N, C-alpha and C positions, 0 to 999 in steps of 0.2 A: 452286736453287729447290725448295722443299718444299711439298707440298700434303698436308694432313691427310686421312686416310681416316676416314670416319664409321662404317663398319660393318666388323666382322670377317667375312671370307669363308671362309678356310681356316685350319685350326689345326694340322694334322699333315701326314703325307704325303698326296699327292694321292689323294683318294677315287676319282677316276675311274680311276686305275691299278689299284686293287683291283677295281673293277667290270670293267674290260676285260682286265686281265692278272693274274688271281688266281694262276695257277700261278707267275708270275715272283715275286710277293710271297711265296708259300709257300716257294719255293726259297730266297729270300734269308733268310727266317726260319729255315729248317732249317739253312742254312749258318752262321748265327750261333749255333746251338744254342738258338734260341727256339722259340715255339709256332706252328707253321703253322696250327693250328686257329683262331687269331685271325682269319684271313681269312674263314673260314666264319661266325664270329660277327658280323663286320662286315657281310658280305653279307646275312645274315638280318635284322639290324637295319635296314640300309639299304632292303631290299625292303619291310619293314613300314612304314618311314617314308614311302616314296613311295606306298605303297598308301593310307595314311591321308591324305596330302596330296591324292591324287586324289579320294578319297571326300569329303573336306571341301570341295574346290573344287566338286565336282558339287552338293553340298547347298547351298552358297552361291549357285550359279547358279540352282538351283530356287527358293530363297527370294527372290532378287531378281526373278525372272520373275513369281512368284505375287504378290509385293507390289505389282507394277504392275497385275496383274489385279484385285486386291482394290480398288484405288482406282477402278476402272471399274465395279465390280459394283453393281447397283441393289438386289438382293435382300439385305436385312439379315441374314436367317438364314444364307444361303449365305456371306455375307461373314464372319460370326462363325465358321462352320465352317472356312473357309479360314485364319482367324487362329489357331484352335486347332491346325490341322495345322502351321502355320508355327512356332508355339511349340514343338511337338514336334521339328520340324526343327532349331530353334535349340538345343534340349537335346542333340540328337544331335551337333551341331557342337561344342558345349562339351565333351561327353564325348570326342570325337575329339581335340580340342585338348589335353585332359588326358593322353590316351594318347600323343599326339605328343610332349609335353614329356618324358614318362617315357622314350620310345624314344630321343629325341635325347640325353638325358642319358647313357643307356647307350651309345649309339653314340660320343659324344664321349669317354667314359671308356675305352672299348675302343681307339679310335683313338690315344689318348694313350699307350697302352702299346706300340704298334707302333714298332720302331726304324726308322731310315733304311734304304733299300735300298742294298746294297753296290754299289760300282763294279765293272764287269766285270774290272778290273785287280787287284782285291783277291784275294789268294790264298785258296783255300778250305782250311780246316783247323779243327779243334775247339778248339785252345788255343794258348798262347804258344809251344809247342814247334814249331809249324808256321809261325811268322813267318819271313820271308825276309831274310837278311842281304845287303844290296846291296853294301856296301863297308866297309872299315876304313881309317881315316886315321891315320897315325902323328903323334904330337904333337911339339912342339918343346921340351918341358920336358926338363930333364936326366935322363938314365937313372940309376936308383938302383943302386948297387953294394953294397947291404946289404938285409937283410930289412926290408920296410916295416912300420911300426907302424900299426895301425888307428886311425882318427880318435878313437874313444872313449877310447883310452889316451893318444894323443898330445895331444888337447885337454885332458884332465884334468891331465896332467903339466905342461903349459904354463899352466894356470890359465885356459884359454880357454872351456871348457864346464863349466857347473855343473849336473849332473843332479840332485843332491840338493835344491838350492834350487828348481829348476824344479818338482820333484815336491811340495815343501813348499808352494809357492804355488798350484799348479793341479792336481796329481795326476800320474799316470803319463803318459808320452809328451810331457811339457813339459820345457823346459830353459832355462837362462839363458846368454847369451853375454856374456863379460866382455871389457872393454878392446879389444885389437887384433882379437878375433873379431867384436865388435859393429861396429867400424869397417870390417872386411873385408866384412861382410855389407852394410853401408850403401854401401860402395864398389862392390860388385857391382851393386846396384840402380842407382846413378848411372851406372856404366859402361854397363850394358845400355840404359838409357833414352837416353843420349847416342848410343850406337851405332845404335839403331833409328830415332831421328829422322833421322840421316844416311842411313839406308836408305830413307827415304820415309814413315815412320810418324809421324802427328801424336800428340803426347803428350796424355793426358787424366788428370786426377785424379778418381777415382770414389768414390761412396759405398761403404762396406764392408758396408752392410746394404741389402736390396732387398725389394720386395713379392713376394708369392707368384706373381703372374702373370709377373713378370720371370724367375723360375726356370722356370716352365712354358714360356715362350716360348723359352728357351735349351735346352730339352730335359732339364733337371735334375729336374724334377718331372713326373709322380709317381715316376719310376723310382728316384731316389736319395733319397727322402724320409727314409730311416733314417740317412743319412750327413750331413744338413745340420742345423746348429744353428738353432733356431727360438725367437724371443721371442714367446711366446703372447699376452701382454698387448697388444702393439702390432701383432702379426701381421707382424713383420719377420724376415727371414732373413739370417744371416751368409753372405757370399759364399764359395762353395767355390773360386772362380776368377774372375779379372777378365773372363773370357769372358762371364760372365752379364750384368753391366751393359753391357759393350761391345756385345753382341748387340742390346740394347734401346735403344741410343742413337737409332736411327732407327725404332723401333717405331711402327706406325700412320702411316707416312709414305709418300708417293710421291715418289721422287727423279727427277731428270732424268738421262738416259743420259750426258750430258757431265760429271756429277759423279764418275764412276767412273774408276779404283778409289778407294775411300775406305779408307785404311789408318790404323790407330790402334795406339798402344802405351800400356800403363798398368801401374803397379805397384799391387798390393794384397796385404795379408796374405790367406791362404786358410785357411778353417776347415772341417775335415772330420771327422766322427765315424766314422772308418774302423774296421771290425771287424778286429782284428789277432789272429792266432794265434801261439802260441809258436814261437820259432825265431830264426834269425840276423837277420831283418829288424827285430826289436825292439831290437837293440843300436844304441847311438849315436843319430844324428839323422836316419837315413834315412827313417823314418816317424814322423809326429807329427800331432797334431790341429790344430796351427797352424803355418803356414810361409809364407814370402814367395815371391812369383813376379812376374816381369815378363812380360806377355802381349803377343803380336802378334795383331791382328785385322784382317780385310779384308772389305769389301763389294765385290762384283765383278759385272760383267755375266756372264751364264751362259756365254757363249762364251769368256770370258777366265779363268774360274776355275781351269782346269788350269794355265795359265801362272802364275797367282798362287800356286798351291800350290807350284810349283817355286821361285818366288822366295822364299816364306816358308821353305821348307826350306833354301835356300842362305843366307838371313839367319841362321837358327838355327845352321847349321854355322859361319858366320863368327864367331859368338860363341865357339863351342868352339875354333876355330882361333886366335883372338886370345888366348885364355887358355892356349894351348899344349897342350891336352888331346889324348890319343889317344882317338879316338871312332869309333863305327861307326853306320851308318844301316841301319835295318831297315824293311821294309814289313810291317804287321800283317795277319794273316790274318783271315778272317771270324769266327772264334770268339773273337778277342781284341780286335777293333776296338770303338771306343766306340759308345754307343747312337745318337748323332746323326750319326756320321761315315759317309761313303761310302768314303773311302780315306785311310789314315793312314801317315805315316812317324814312327817313333820314332828319336831320337838318343840314344845311350848313351855315357857316358864310362867309361874304365877307372879303377878305384880299386884300387891295388896293396895297400893295407892290408886292405881288405875282401876283396880278391881276387875282385871281381865287376864286371860291367858295370852301371852305374847309369843309369836313364832320366832325362835332364834336360830333354828336350823331346819333345812329341808334336804333330805338325803335321798338320792335317786339312782336307780339303775336305768341307764339310757339304752342298753343293748348296743347294737351296731349302728344306731341312727346317726350319731355324730361321726363315727368312723367312716361311714359311707360318704358323708359330706366332706370330711377332711381327708379322705383317702388314706386311712391308717390301717395297715394290714400286718400279718405275721405269717411265717412259715413254720410248720411243725417240725420239718426236717429239710435238709438241703434237697432242692429239686421239687419239693412238694408244692401243690397249688397254694397260692397266697389266699388267706382268709381275712375277713374283717375282725378287728378286735372289738371288745366291749368296753364302754367307758361308764364311769360312775362319778358323781359329784355330790358334795355336801358342805354346808356351812359349818365352821367350827369354832366360833359362832359369829352371827351378825352383831356388830358392836352397839348400835344405839339401844336396842331392846335389852341387851345384856347389861348395859349401863343402867337402864331403868330398873331392871330387876335387882341390881346391887343396891342402888340408892333407896328403893322402896322397901326391900326386905331387911336391909341392915341399918335402917334408920333407928335412932333412939328417941326416947321421950323428949330430950332436951333439943332435938333438931339436928344433932350430929349424925354422922354415918360411920359405922364400924367398917373397916376395910377387911374383906375376906382374907383369911390367914395366908392363902397361897399367893396373894398379890402384894403382901406387905413389903417384901424385899424389893419389889419393883417400884412401889409407890413411895416408900420411905417413911411411912407413918402408919399407926394402928387405927387412928380415928381421924376423920375429916370434920373439922369444925369451921364455923364462920371465921373469916380472917378479919 
């Protein structure tokens, strides 16, 4: 059962936490490498807002009381004097309302820049070097007894990846997948969607463009405005991840507690205007402005969201395991965690050609951060106060790096690539060879 909410109530982190626990918020911001002084800016604006509201309410009370007195006054001159005084009161109220609008705009804008509070279990550290490796799981793919070729050479030799034509069509960081590589990518999408539906996620096909508010509700704007493609004429934005439209499936709704958990999976292309520096990350298909991804997303009761996080992590790991990858699980530290996340696990697969660990999934519990922005609530029973849901998201997996891992781990000495068994029915062949 769904009941539409008529008014937005909260749009960011809980303002009451900033009021009552400012040091907690300052500490979280400092641990993230963000600006703790944002707390003081919010408190100042909030105090001024409440002051204006109090003054305005007092003036309205006075005006209402005097208006009743005017109706009972017999002296015409005294009545006109009071009317003049009340017109002045009305002008003061209007001025306060103008000031209030300005203050609320500033308060909203400042609040939108404050990231989620980190979970106490999130390790404290300034950058990715302080992430914690929880475990490494050995894959079932054959061990290579020769020097692995990186995918950018392997893919070119086999005619699978065409970097030149990708650049010709769209510019740097774009590429064309040919023949078996295109089928392999399509196979991965189908395989992951089928797997996640058996894991309890309902499949959705989503728009690939969204409204500005949809991105704001998901926590992508204003933080990542420089990384998102925008059609100015229609004011539509290309999705950077399926997480964005999935977050808003139940925006402005009140759900029943019996509806949970609500689990979804979806494929979308993802578009990101990432600022890339020179270096090894620019070789091959590891980083690009367009890539495919299958997403997992969960709406949960607050008390169950930690259990849902572990399930989502296990489901992402199952994808890696079925593909035979050697992978490791990391917990991100406060300086590397995402803007909206409270606690995050990264799953990385080993690529022997690149000779590096590649992140293919990031699984996060966002708590009520996105629900406040998107105004998604639930009631535990009829007539009960509506509460904010918790949301979780995770890649199941990101396609380019999964493709890299398959090409580099399943390559053979003759330059061909063995197709992982779980993908063969989709691809239509056991081995990919030069055409």
